[in-house]
C-alpha positions as CSV (number, residue, x, y, z in Angstrom):
1,M,20.6,13.7,56.6
2,A,16.8,14.1,56.5
3,G,15.7,17.4,55.0
4,S,19.1,18.2,53.5
5,S,19.3,19.3,49.9
6,V,22.0,18.5,47.4
7,S,22.8,21.0,44.6
8,V,22.9,19.3,41.2
9,D,24.3,20.9,38.1
10,L,21.7,20.0,35.5
11,S,23.5,21.8,32.8
12,Q,25.9,18.8,32.5
13,A,23.0,16.5,31.4
14,M,20.1,18.8,30.3
15,T,19.5,21.9,28.3
16,V,18.6,24.6,30.7
17,T,18.3,27.5,28.3
18,P,15.1,28.1,26.4
19,V,14.9,26.6,22.9
20,S,14.7,29.2,20.1
21,A,11.3,29.4,18.5
22,A,12.8,29.0,15.1
23,D,14.4,25.7,16.2
24,W,10.9,24.2,16.5
25,L,11.0,24.0,12.7
26,V,13.1,20.9,13.2
27,V,10.1,18.9,14.5
28,A,7.4,20.9,12.7
29,P,7.2,18.5,9.7
30,S,6.5,15.5,12.0
31,I,4.1,17.4,14.2
32,L,2.1,18.9,11.3
33,T,1.7,15.6,9.5
34,L,0.7,13.7,12.6
35,L,-1.9,16.4,13.4
36,G,-3.2,16.5,9.9
37,G,-3.4,12.7,9.7
38,S,-5.3,12.7,12.9
39,L,-7.8,15.3,11.7
40,C,-8.3,13.5,8.4
41,L,-8.9,10.3,10.3
42,M,-11.5,12.0,12.5
43,T,-13.3,13.4,9.5
44,R,-13.0,10.3,7.3
45,K,-16.7,10.0,6.8
46,N,-16.9,13.5,5.3
47,T,-15.3,12.6,2.0
48,D,-15.7,16.2,0.6
49,A,-13.7,17.6,3.5
50,Q,-10.9,15.1,3.3
51,P,-9.0,16.7,0.3
52,K,-9.3,20.2,1.8
53,V,-8.0,19.2,5.2
54,G,-5.2,17.0,3.7
55,L,-4.1,19.7,1.3
56,I,-4.0,22.4,3.9
57,F,-1.6,20.4,6.1
58,L,0.5,19.3,3.1
59,L,0.9,23.0,2.1
60,L,1.9,23.8,5.7
61,L,4.4,21.0,5.5
62,V,6.0,22.5,2.4
63,L,6.1,25.9,4.1
64,A,7.7,24.4,7.2
65,N,10.3,22.7,5.2
66,I,11.1,25.9,3.3
67,G,11.7,27.6,6.6
68,L,13.8,24.7,7.9
69,L,16.0,24.6,4.8
70,A,16.5,28.4,5.0
71,R,17.5,28.1,8.6
72,V,20.0,25.3,8.0
73,L,21.6,27.3,5.1
74,D,21.9,30.3,7.4
75,Q,22.8,28.7,10.7
76,G,24.4,25.4,9.7
77,V,23.4,22.0,11.1
78,I,20.6,22.3,13.7
79,T,19.9,19.9,16.6
80,M,17.0,19.6,18.9
81,V,16.9,17.0,21.6
82,M,13.8,15.6,23.2
83,G,13.1,16.1,26.8
84,N,15.9,18.7,27.2
85,W,18.4,15.8,27.8
86,L,21.7,16.5,26.2
87,P,23.1,14.0,23.6
88,P,23.8,11.2,23.7
89,F,21.1,10.6,26.4
90,G,18.2,12.4,24.6
91,I,16.7,11.4,21.3
92,A,18.0,13.9,18.8
93,F,16.6,15.5,15.6
94,T,19.7,16.7,13.7
95,V,19.1,18.5,10.4
96,D,21.8,19.1,7.8
97,A,21.6,20.3,4.2
98,M,21.1,16.9,2.8
99,G,18.2,16.0,5.1
100,A,16.5,19.4,4.8
101,T,16.8,19.4,1.0
102,L,15.3,15.9,0.6
103,S,12.6,16.7,3.2
104,L,11.5,19.8,1.2
105,I,11.5,18.0,-2.1
106,A,9.5,15.1,-0.6
107,S,6.9,17.5,0.8
108,I,6.4,19.2,-2.6
109,V,5.9,15.9,-4.2
110,A,3.4,14.9,-1.5
111,L,1.4,18.1,-2.0
112,C,1.3,17.4,-5.8
113,A,0.1,13.9,-5.0
114,G,-2.6,15.2,-2.7
115,I,-3.9,17.5,-5.4
116,Y,-3.7,14.7,-8.0
117,G,-5.5,12.3,-5.6
118,S,-8.4,14.7,-5.2
119,A,-9.3,13.8,-8.8
120,T,-8.3,10.2,-8.9
121,V,-9.3,8.8,-5.5
122,G,-13.0,8.3,-5.1
123,K,-15.2,8.6,-2.1
124,T,-14.5,5.0,-1.0
125,G,-10.8,5.6,-1.1
126,R,-11.1,8.8,0.9
127,R,-13.3,7.1,3.4
128,Y,-10.9,4.2,3.9
129,G,-7.9,6.5,4.5
130,F,-6.1,7.9,1.5
131,Y,-5.3,11.3,3.0
132,P,-4.6,10.0,6.6
133,F,-2.3,7.4,5.2
134,L,-0.6,9.9,2.9
135,L,0.0,12.4,5.8
136,L,1.3,9.6,8.1
137,L,3.5,8.4,5.3
138,M,5.0,11.9,5.2
139,T,5.5,11.7,9.0
140,G,7.7,8.7,8.5
141,V,9.5,10.2,5.5
142,S,10.1,13.5,7.2
143,G,11.3,11.8,10.4
144,A,13.7,9.6,8.6
145,F,15.3,12.6,6.8
146,L,15.5,14.7,10.0
147,T,16.4,12.3,12.8
148,G,19.9,12.1,14.3
149,D,19.3,8.8,16.1
150,I,19.9,5.5,14.3
151,F,17.2,3.6,16.2
152,N,14.7,6.3,15.5
153,L,15.6,6.0,11.8
154,Y,14.3,2.5,12.2
155,V,11.2,3.8,13.9
156,W,10.4,6.3,11.2
157,F,10.9,3.5,8.6
158,E,8.3,1.6,10.4
159,V,5.9,4.5,10.4
160,L,6.2,5.1,6.7
161,L,6.0,1.3,5.9
162,I,2.8,0.9,8.0
163,S,1.2,3.8,6.1
164,S,2.4,2.5,2.8
165,Y,0.7,-0.9,3.5
166,G,-2.6,1.0,4.0
167,L,-2.1,2.9,0.7
168,L,-1.1,-0.2,-1.2
169,V,-4.3,-2.2,-0.4
170,L,-6.6,0.8,-0.7
171,G,-9.3,-0.5,-3.1
172,N,-9.1,-4.1,-2.0
173,D,-8.6,-5.5,-5.5
174,R,-7.1,-9.0,-5.8
175,I,-4.1,-7.8,-7.7
176,Q,-3.5,-5.2,-4.9
177,L,-3.5,-7.9,-2.2
178,D,-1.1,-10.0,-4.3
179,G,1.3,-7.0,-4.7
180,S,1.0,-6.1,-1.0
181,V,2.1,-9.6,0.1
182,K,5.3,-9.4,-2.0
183,Y,5.9,-5.9,-0.8
184,G,5.2,-6.7,2.8
185,I,7.4,-9.9,3.0
186,L,10.5,-8.3,1.6
187,N,10.2,-5.2,3.6
188,L,9.6,-7.2,6.8
189,I,12.8,-9.1,6.2
190,G,14.7,-5.8,5.5
191,T,13.2,-4.3,8.7
192,N,14.4,-7.2,10.8
193,L,17.9,-7.0,9.3
194,F,17.9,-3.2,10.0
195,L,16.9,-3.8,13.6
196,I,19.5,-6.6,14.1
197,A,22.3,-4.4,12.7
198,T,21.3,-1.5,14.9
199,G,21.3,-3.8,18.0
200,L,24.8,-4.9,17.1
201,L,25.9,-1.4,16.5
202,Y,24.6,-0.4,20.0
203,G,26.4,-3.4,21.5
204,V,29.7,-2.1,20.0
205,F,29.4,1.6,20.9
206,G,26.8,1.8,23.6
207,T,25.0,4.7,21.9
208,L,22.4,5.2,19.2
209,N,23.1,8.9,18.5
210,M,24.6,9.2,15.0
211,A,27.0,12.0,15.9
212,D,28.2,10.0,18.9
213,I,28.7,6.9,16.7
214,A,30.5,8.9,14.0
215,G,32.9,10.4,16.6
216,K,33.7,7.0,18.1
217,V,34.2,5.5,14.7
218,A,36.6,8.3,13.9
219,E,38.6,7.3,16.9
220,L,38.9,3.8,15.4
221,N,40.4,5.3,12.2
222,G,37.2,5.0,10.2
223,G,36.0,1.7,11.6
224,A,37.3,-0.9,9.2
225,S,37.2,-3.7,11.7
226,G,35.7,-7.1,11.0
227,T,32.9,-6.5,13.5
228,L,31.9,-3.2,11.9
229,A,32.2,-4.7,8.4
230,T,29.7,-7.4,9.4
231,I,27.3,-4.8,10.7
232,A,27.8,-2.8,7.5
233,A,27.0,-5.9,5.4
234,L,23.7,-6.3,7.4
235,Y,22.8,-2.6,6.8
236,L,23.7,-2.9,3.1
237,L,21.3,-5.9,2.7
238,A,18.6,-4.2,4.7
239,F,18.8,-0.9,2.8
240,A,19.2,-2.6,-0.5
241,M,15.9,-4.4,0.0
242,K,14.2,-1.1,0.9
243,A,15.8,0.8,-2.0
244,A,15.1,-2.1,-4.5
245,A,18.7,-2.8,-5.4
246,F,19.9,-5.9,-7.2
247,P,19.3,-8.8,-6.4
248,V,16.5,-8.0,-3.9
249,N,14.5,-5.7,-6.2
250,F,11.9,-8.1,-7.6
251,W,9.2,-7.0,-5.2
252,L,9.1,-3.5,-6.7
253,P,7.9,-4.2,-10.3
254,A,5.6,-6.9,-8.8
255,S,3.8,-4.4,-6.6
256,Y,4.1,-0.8,-7.7
257,H,1.7,-1.2,-10.7
258,T,-1.1,-2.6,-8.5
259,P,-2.5,0.4,-6.5
260,N,-4.2,3.6,-7.6
261,V,-1.7,5.4,-9.9
262,V,-1.2,8.3,-7.4
263,V,-0.2,5.8,-4.8
264,S,2.3,4.3,-7.2
265,A,3.6,7.9,-7.9
266,V,4.2,8.6,-4.2
267,F,5.9,5.2,-3.7
268,A,8.1,5.6,-6.8
269,G,9.1,9.1,-5.8
270,L,9.8,8.6,-2.1
271,L,10.1,5.2,-0.6
272,T,13.2,3.9,-2.4
273,K,14.9,7.2,-1.9
274,V,14.6,6.9,1.8
275,G,16.5,3.7,1.5
276,V,19.2,5.4,-0.5
277,Y,19.3,8.2,2.0
278,A,19.8,5.7,4.8
279,L,22.7,4.1,2.9
280,I,24.4,7.4,2.5
281,R,23.9,8.4,6.1
282,V,25.1,5.1,7.5
283,F,27.9,4.2,5.1
284,V,29.4,7.7,4.6
285,L,28.7,9.4,8.0
286,L,28.8,6.5,10.4
287,L,30.9,3.7,8.8
288,P,33.2,5.3,6.2
289,G,35.9,2.6,6.7
290,A,33.4,-0.1,6.0
291,R,32.1,1.7,2.9
292,A,35.7,1.9,1.5
293,Y,36.2,-1.8,2.3
294,M,32.9,-2.7,0.5
295,A,33.3,-0.3,-2.4
296,E,33.9,-3.0,-5.0
297,L,30.8,-4.9,-3.8
298,I,28.6,-1.8,-3.9
299,S,30.0,-1.0,-7.4
300,V,28.9,-4.5,-8.6
301,I,25.5,-4.1,-7.1
302,A,25.1,-0.6,-8.6
303,I,26.0,-1.9,-12.1
304,A,23.7,-4.9,-11.9
305,T,20.9,-2.6,-10.6
306,M,21.3,-0.1,-13.4
307,I,21.5,-2.6,-16.2
308,T,18.7,-5.0,-15.0
309,G,16.4,-2.1,-14.4
310,A,17.0,-0.6,-17.8
311,M,16.7,-3.9,-19.6
312,G,13.6,-4.8,-17.6
313,A,12.0,-1.6,-18.8
314,L,12.8,-2.5,-22.4
315,A,11.0,-5.8,-22.0
316,Q,7.8,-4.4,-20.6
317,S,4.6,-3.7,-22.6
318,E,2.6,-2.3,-19.6
319,V,3.5,1.4,-18.8
320,R,3.4,1.2,-15.0
321,R,5.5,-2.0,-14.9
322,L,8.0,-0.3,-17.2
323,L,8.2,2.7,-14.9
324,G,8.8,0.4,-12.0
325,Y,12.0,-0.9,-13.7
326,L,13.1,2.7,-14.3
327,V,12.8,3.4,-10.6
328,I,15.2,0.4,-10.1
329,A,17.7,1.7,-12.7
330,G,17.8,5.1,-11.0
331,I,18.6,3.5,-7.7
332,G,21.7,1.9,-9.3
333,S,22.9,5.4,-10.3
334,M,22.6,6.6,-6.8
335,L,24.4,3.5,-5.5
336,A,27.3,4.3,-7.9
337,G,27.8,7.6,-5.9
338,V,27.9,5.6,-2.6
339,A,30.5,3.2,-4.2
340,V,32.9,6.0,-5.2
341,G,32.3,7.9,-2.0
342,S,34.0,11.2,-3.0
343,T,32.4,14.6,-2.4
344,L,31.6,14.8,-6.1
345,A,30.1,11.3,-6.1
346,I,27.9,11.9,-3.0
347,S,26.8,15.3,-4.4
348,G,25.8,13.5,-7.6
349,A,23.9,10.9,-5.6
350,I,22.0,13.6,-3.7
351,F,21.2,15.6,-6.8
352,Y,20.1,12.4,-8.6
353,A,17.8,11.5,-5.6
354,V,16.2,14.9,-5.9
355,H,15.8,14.5,-9.6
356,S,14.4,11.0,-9.3
357,I,11.9,11.9,-6.6
358,I,10.5,14.6,-9.0
359,V,10.7,12.8,-12.3
360,M,9.4,9.4,-11.2
361,T,6.4,10.9,-9.5
362,A,5.6,13.0,-12.6
363,L,6.0,9.9,-14.9
364,Y,3.5,7.9,-12.9
365,M,1.1,10.8,-12.9
366,A,1.6,11.0,-16.6
367,A,0.9,7.3,-16.9
368,G,-2.4,7.9,-15.1
369,L,-3.3,10.5,-17.7
370,M,-2.4,8.0,-20.4
371,G,-4.7,5.5,-18.9
372,L,-7.5,8.0,-18.8
373,L,-7.0,9.3,-22.3
374,G,-6.2,5.9,-24.0
375,G,-8.3,3.6,-21.8
376,S,-5.4,1.3,-21.1
377,Y,-1.9,1.0,-19.8
378,Q,-0.9,-1.6,-22.4
379,L,1.3,-0.2,-25.2
380,R,-0.4,-2.4,-27.8
381,E,-3.8,-0.8,-26.9
382,L,-2.5,2.8,-26.9
383,G,-2.0,5.2,-29.7
384,G,-3.1,8.6,-31.1
385,L,-2.4,10.4,-27.8
386,Y,-0.4,13.1,-29.7
387,A,-3.5,14.0,-31.7
388,A,-5.6,13.9,-28.6
389,S,-3.3,16.3,-26.7
390,P,-0.1,17.7,-28.3
391,A,0.7,19.5,-25.0
392,F,0.6,16.2,-23.1
393,A,2.8,14.6,-25.7
394,A,5.4,17.3,-25.3
395,L,5.3,17.1,-21.5
396,F,5.8,13.4,-21.6
397,L,8.7,13.8,-24.0
398,V,10.4,16.2,-21.5
399,L,10.0,13.7,-18.7
400,G,11.3,10.9,-21.0
401,F,14.4,13.0,-21.8
402,A,14.9,13.8,-18.1
403,V,14.7,10.3,-16.8
404,S,17.2,9.2,-19.5
405,G,19.7,11.8,-18.3
406,L,19.6,13.8,-21.5
407,P,20.1,17.6,-21.6
408,P,18.8,20.2,-20.9
409,F,16.8,18.6,-18.1
410,S,17.4,17.7,-14.4
411,G,18.7,14.2,-15.0
412,F,21.7,15.4,-17.1
413,W,23.7,17.1,-14.3
414,P,23.8,14.4,-11.7
415,K,24.7,11.8,-14.3
416,I,27.6,13.9,-15.5
417,M,28.7,14.3,-11.9
418,L,28.5,10.5,-11.2
419,V,30.3,9.6,-14.5
420,D,33.0,12.2,-13.7
421,A,33.4,10.9,-10.2
422,A,33.6,7.2,-11.4
423,F,36.2,8.0,-14.0
424,G,38.2,10.0,-11.4
425,D,38.2,7.1,-9.1
426,G,39.4,4.7,-11.8
427,R,36.0,2.9,-12.0
428,V,35.7,2.8,-15.8
429,W,33.1,0.0,-15.7
430,L,30.9,1.9,-13.3
431,A,31.0,5.0,-15.5
432,S,30.3,2.9,-18.6
433,A,27.3,1.3,-16.8
434,I,25.8,4.7,-16.0
435,L,26.1,5.8,-19.6
436,L,24.7,2.4,-20.9
437,S,21.8,2.6,-18.5
438,G,20.9,6.1,-19.8
439,F,21.1,4.8,-23.4
440,L,18.8,1.8,-22.6
441,T,16.4,4.1,-20.7
442,T,16.3,6.4,-23.7
443,L,15.3,3.5,-25.9
444,A,12.6,2.4,-23.4
445,M,11.0,5.8,-23.2
446,G,11.3,6.4,-26.9
447,R,9.4,3.2,-27.4
448,V,6.6,4.4,-25.1
449,W,6.4,7.7,-26.8
450,I,6.3,6.2,-30.3
451,Y,3.7,3.6,-29.5
452,A,1.4,5.7,-27.3
453,F,1.7,9.1,-28.8
454,W,3.3,9.1,-32.3
455,R,1.4,6.3,-34.0
456,G,-2.2,7.0,-35.0
457,G,-4.0,4.3,-33.0
458,P,-3.7,1.0,-31.1
459,E,-2.2,-2.1,-32.6
460,G,-4.1,-3.4,-35.6
461,T,-5.4,0.0,-36.7
462,A,-4.2,2.1,-39.6
463,D,-2.6,5.4,-38.6
464,G,-4.9,8.4,-39.1
465,T,-8.0,6.4,-39.7
466,A,-11.3,6.7,-37.8
467,T,-10.6,3.4,-36.1
468,A,-7.8,5.0,-34.1
469,R,-9.4,5.0,-30.6
470,V,-8.8,7.7,-28.1
471,V,-11.0,7.6,-25.0
472,A,-11.9,11.2,-24.1
473,S,-12.4,10.6,-20.3
474,A,-14.2,13.5,-18.7
475,S,-11.8,13.4,-15.7
476,A,-8.8,13.6,-17.9
477,G,-9.4,17.4,-18.3
478,S,-9.5,18.0,-14.5
479,P,-7.1,20.8,-13.4
480,A,-6.3,18.6,-10.4
481,L,-4.5,16.3,-12.8
482,W,-2.7,18.8,-14.9
483,L,-1.6,21.2,-12.2
484,P,0.7,18.8,-10.2
485,L,2.0,17.3,-13.4
486,G,2.8,20.7,-14.7
487,V,4.5,21.8,-11.5
488,L,6.7,18.7,-11.4
489,T,7.7,19.0,-15.0
490,A,8.5,22.7,-14.5
491,L,10.9,21.7,-11.7
492,V,12.5,19.1,-14.0
493,V,13.1,21.9,-16.6
494,F,14.2,24.4,-14.0
495,F,16.8,22.2,-12.4
496,G,18.1,21.3,-15.8
497,L,18.4,24.9,-17.1
498,Q,19.4,26.5,-13.7
499,P,21.2,23.7,-11.8
500,E,23.5,26.0,-9.7
501,W,21.2,26.1,-6.7
502,M,20.8,22.4,-6.5
503,L,24.5,21.8,-7.2
504,Q,25.3,24.0,-4.2
505,L,22.8,22.2,-2.0
506,A,24.0,18.8,-3.0
507,S,27.7,19.8,-2.5
508,R,27.0,21.2,0.9
509,G,25.0,18.0,1.8
510,A,27.8,15.8,0.6
511,S,30.5,17.8,2.5
512,G,28.4,17.5,5.7
513,V,28.4,13.7,5.7
514,I,32.0,13.2,4.5
515,E,33.5,15.8,6.8
516,P,31.0,15.8,9.7
517,L,32.6,18.3,12.0
518,G,29.7,20.7,11.7
519,Y,27.3,17.8,12.4
520,L,29.2,16.8,15.6
521,R,29.5,20.4,16.8
522,S,25.8,20.9,16.3
523,V,25.0,17.9,18.5
524,F,27.7,18.3,21.2
525,G,28.4,22.0,21.1
526,G,32.0,23.1,21.0
527,M,33.3,19.8,22.2
């Protein structure tokens, strides 16, 4: 009847109560980085202002993530849905302990990279977008860690990949273009596989909300059907490419040594870890039955990734290439946690991801200092760095111990957790591979320290003679280089000597994805 009105209960489909101001912390990381990237882009011709604007927003990002993690630890899993539409209709940001922890560590690393870049990225690099690309990269990284929608995980992957392409070619050298082609092709293939798998998943469940998918999979007793196993296999291949797992890891050592060393540091610290995070989120939260079905395959991939990464590092004579292989070896250790799938194993994988983000970023920054002090990245051309800077030699030794998993530094605890979990699950070969990988990594890092720091000069010179060359680069003494490196090394020491806080965070994060009742309640209320 014309003019009549029908009463509609919007509370069944939409949130009608005001959103708490504190809940805006859920989207603050993405909003801050988008705003900061836009301002940097608008002021790109003012190369002196670029670092200031970029660092202000990176600092705000760290503060926002601290507040977000504190709220998650206090309130539990937090969900915010776009447009007030209730799940599964609205696009959800759902933040648990694992996502909030990784987002905070990633923001700290990005701030350190921004400070380091202020000394290593020249005016040309600033003009062509180092700080806008860095901030937009963090938009994608933060979004990936905080989203509760599987399709939007794909979208945030695209955001960070587009930004990473810009950072990779910054400088326009021939070797950078060569590395970017290899990087781009493999990631393009992985992205398409990700999208295909997500389309198939939507076809099966009719939803893209992670909590909704997890609930429906639970109704299927874990989802071990052939259809879901096929979808899981596509996700495994896609995320293995992005995480640089065997046998689709050859793009990483072929590309990570090509850009400015601060770009390599950000890539080594963050990009592959987003791939590992996606594996944990999809295989443990969404498709636990498929994970159990494919556990043996994931174990084989983990072992091959660890051993090939560590042996590749031993074979390298260029420091940045060597570090690229160590990134790969660390990915294998995290995959070992996914293969076992217990609370202890996933806790170890999360702790190891935090450790790897910090230590690999710091090692690439240290490699940049080695290049400035020694005038080369080739081990045969380096030497005498201990005499040039004993403090730097000690710092590099700490990082070498940490990446090898030796006490008393951050890499020791997650490796112990992963080995314990593997033995507890009866996977002796997996535990042995973790220990062997650590031993080979120790040899590789010891070789770097002996060649670059301990001996008196480059190859062909007598130790302690005047012919031992050390290039005293003026920029090598910049506080902008030493401050971020010192902060990251201090975190490595802190998490090694005082691991309780990170152990608790990792355990809470693992429990949240293995037993996702709190995750589902956050999204769907008391249902």
